[in-house]
N, C-alpha and C positions, 0 to 999 in steps of 0.2 A: 502494499497497500503506499503510496506518494507519502509522503509528511510536507504537512501545510507549512511553510515557511513564512506566512506573515501577508502582509499587505503589498510588503516593499519586490515580491517576488511575483510576474503577473502567471507566468508559466510551471510551478513547483516538480511536475512529470523529466520538463527538459532540464532545467536546473539539473535537480541531479540527477540527469543522464551526463549530463558535461560536467560538474564536478570527479564524477567513478573517473572520467576519463583523465583527470586529472588536472582538466583549469580551472584557476584561483575562482574565488569567490565572485571577487567584481565583473571579471571578463565572464563568467557564469548568469551572475545576473544583468548582465548588458547583455549576451544574447536573451536569454530566457523575457526580460520584457522587449526588447525589439519591435516594431512593428513588422509583422512579417514581409507585410503587402507593401512598403518603402523600403526596405532593406534591400532585396535584394538591385533595385533604381539605381542604388546608389552606387552600387560596393563597384569594385574593378575598375577605378579612375585614376591610380593610385600607382607609381609606380611599382616595382618592385624590391625590397629593398635594397638587396648588391647591388643599384641604379642610383640607391642616393652616397654620398657623399660620406663619412665620418661625422663631419660637423653637420652635416642635415642629421643624421641616426641618432649624435650625441642631444639636439635641439631635442624628439624625439623624446629621447629616455629619461630628457629634465621637465618638460610636459609631464610626463605620465608619471614622474618621481622615481624611475629607479634607484635605489642606490648602488654604488661603487662605479658609476656609471664614467666615472673620470679616470681612472686608471683598467677600463674595457679597452679592447682591441675594436676594429669595423665587427667583426665574425661574433664579438663576444656582446655587441652592443643588439647585433640584428636575432641573437639567437633570445638574449630577454625582450628585447621585442616581442618577437612572436608570442614567448610564455609569458607577457603581461596579459 
């Protein structure tokens, strides 16, 4: 049976499935609360992280508050952003 995660989570079943896959609470909640009719239309417009400069990756990591970003390599920044 799916647990009720309160009013902050719109789709408890999807939230639990994403958490079981290893996603963070924040990311799972963001996805479970998204409006699926709009989400697909917005996606796919950003270039792959591999095409970003290290400075761009660093700025994005700062925006989402990834700890230890100042000492990370480009590959480590990409990995941290994808896991966030």
